[in-house]
Structures are given as structure tokens and as C-alpha cells.
C-alpha angles and dihedrals in degrees: 000000000000122000091251093051089048089057089049091050091050091050092048093050091051092049091049092050099037096106087054090050091052091051089050091053092046090054090052093050092049092065108072120230100178111170111225108063085031104201094157105150094088090059092049090051092050091047091051090052092051093047091051089061086063092049092257114136110208120206109220114216111187118200110230112268096237093052091046093052092047088057091053096254132115105215136355124185116171122203128219123187116187121200110181118190105166143301115330143068122342115224114206121206115197131187131161127230102193117095142170117272116274098255121185135317101061122147091174130054105271089214098036103087087211119175114223124170093343095312128108111217129206144098108290092013088123102023102066127309086084088070092053082068096038093054096039095050094041088056092047090049091051091053092047089070090071090213124142108260136190125233120352150259126249124193117209115191107182138177114210109070095114091057095042107279100264091122093041119044088356092061093046093049096042091053092045091240091134137023112162121183091231134004138214112197129193113286145135131294102239101058139033104226115213099165138026141179126273123232133215117191122189138180108221118195120192111199123203130143129275117238141164113276089225090062102029092170088074090067140052111229108231093181093056088052091046090058088061089053090050092050091050092049094048089049087058088061089058089054094043091062087070091058111081129188121229090217115102109242095026121092120177141324120278139190122209129188101209103173137024125185129171151114132067107235143338093268097045127089104240111254098185138023124187122199130186110216126195118194117189113208124203116227092257094060127096109232095210091053092046092052094046092051093049090051089052094047094050096045092048089051091065098033091107094048109098114220094015123120129179128214121195124194124183111231100175139003113188113177121217121266108247123197110253121208094245095061094086096096090052095046094045095049097043095044093048096049095040089053090050098044097042095039096231138083110279117177145155121305143148130250131213090226123096122223141179089253087088088073089067089049091051087053089056095255114136106238137182132178120237133143145107120329148089131285094271137024091239092059091061094048088229109181089010137084118293097021108186147165123224103234094217089057088051092051095047095043089053089055091050093052093045092051091047092051089052091053092047095048106029 
């Protein structure tokens, strides 16, 4: 069988089994994995059952309950499927099943997996339960060839991306349960992502003193002080626009204040205000320097406010994904086949997102992001109402991954 005919056979198998792949994805969407609360073990158990029907035995690695609770989650069970073909490189394929709650704005059932006008709707349909199916069916297609292969494929289906990944890929790597030679993580169909932003999240508490609004001098207004912190942070965004990344697809740093809580009642001087701050870091930035500067900026903002103190707690530090030298075989194979299958030039780029794939990079494992999905996150409605995957993108991305696995292991 020639290489070209092998690609054709892979494509044909995927076309012939695509209805089955769609049903597999529907079953995954129909088991909620809202995080919070983060009760993800039932989904892992259901996924393992479905994989067993394909002859894939999934190891179930439960994160200890105490550690899970400390992270703010209820249950985490990560899955590992090992398919060994011979001597050679091991290609890891990683996608996450946890996802933010549905929220508002849905016209379709967020747990229905309904197909309407060629799109499959549901929370996590696009990010990234779709790639549970992409990676599973690409592996099945590869094995359908019946050809001798080198190395092996390992599937990692994990459940802690929304909270940073430390209990997902982090747990598997830390406990030496996995160590692939290269890794493909869940992504989108129209670019091969080789780098992504880092993310620093902080809880910032501004302390003042509560007082009666009729005698405001008896209190210290924490909200008034917090507005100075907000002004200082938003002024950083003006400065960040002058800092440009050299990575295609990534622009500049950004700070976002996503949540503010504080005060006691309408007639009470606010004694405490809590803010959740998200700082996106471009790959060229040093996380320690970024964090130190933000501490300085916020503390200086309230330095002239008598009676005010500020407390800063790091919630998350996700480092940027940096391209490692060994990623060339992944990039070459995925770019070549994506360009062929999609009929347009698809190459390497960066993304302003952050993902748990960076944990593999930190472990020295060359990693790229590629999978099923549209050109942009916004097109898929990921993290918004009516999240969906275009089924034709799912079909074609599965062909790209299957062909690439063949190249890497033939």
C-alpha cells in the first residue's frame, strides 16, 4: 500500500464511521462536566465505558479527594489509553472534558448534543469534548489500516483545564503516569498552534473600615480606594498596547478585572472590596516580573489612602507555551495534511488563549495544539450560549490527525 493510498484508506474509514463518531460525541456532551462545581468523575467513567466498546481499555487515575477539594473541585478522574505498536516514538493526544457552566443565551439544550443544520450543539461540543472524538477516531482509523507501525499512541482525557490543569495533565506528569515523546493537544482546525499566552490570576482584597453612611468619617471607604486600583490597572492596558509579541496570532498583554464584590448595604461605607484580576502574558514576558510589577502598581495606587490596606493572593499562574525544537515533525505533518484536507494554507501560529498543554512543554515534551473547531473561538460560542461544532470541521480534522499519526508512526 502506497503512502497516498494509506491516506485515502484513512479518509474512507473516517467517512464510513462518521455517524458513529457523532453519536460518540453526543454521548459525551450529554454527561455534564460543569466546573464549578467540578464533579467530573461520572464523565470519565462514562467515557471509559464508551471507549471499551471500541476495544480501548482506559486506565482511570483518580486524584485524591483532599487534593481535589483543596483545588475547589469535587472529583477528578483522568483517563489514559495506551496503544503500543512497536519500538519508536510515543505520540500523546490530550483533550479536556471539564468546562464552564452553560450560562445564559441558549436556544438549544446545552446537554442535548442535538444536530441542527450540520452543527452539533452542547456545552463542551467545541472545547474540547469534540477532540475526545477526534483523537479516538483518528487512532481507530490508524489501526484499521492493519499496517505494521512504530511506537504508539496514548490518549489522555483529563478534567482540570478550567482551573489550570494541575490536577489533569499536571497530575499525570507529576506521578510519572505519562511521558510521551511528542504531544498533540486539543485545538482548532484552521491553525497549528505552537505557542500561547500565559495567564496570571489574582484575588485582590482592598481593606478599609465599615461605617454608617450618615457619619462617613467613622469609616474608611474601601470601594473608593478600589477605584484607584482599577484606574491604575486599566492604565496598564494603555501601556500594554505598545508591547507587541513576535509570535504570529498573539498581539499584546492585557489585564481584565472579571469580578468585583464588596460592601455591606446601601447605607454602609464599604469596608472591604474583593476583585478577581486576570493578566494575560505574551510568550516573551517573564511571569515573576509581571506579577511583581502588578503588586507594585496596585499598592502604589492606594499609598495615599489612610487606613487602607491591600492583600493580593495568587490564584493561578499558567506559563506560556513555548515552541520546543522537537515539535517540527508535528508541525510539518499537521500543517501539510490540514492544508490538503481543508484546501487552504494552514500553518503554525500562536493563540492568545492559555491551555494546560503548556504543562507538557514545561516537562520538556514538544507540544502543539490541533483539533476540531472553527477559525476563531468566538465562532464556536465556546463559553457562551449555543456552543457548537461544525460537523464537517470535525470530520476533516479527524482525517488530518489520522494522517499525521500515520506519518509519525509509519
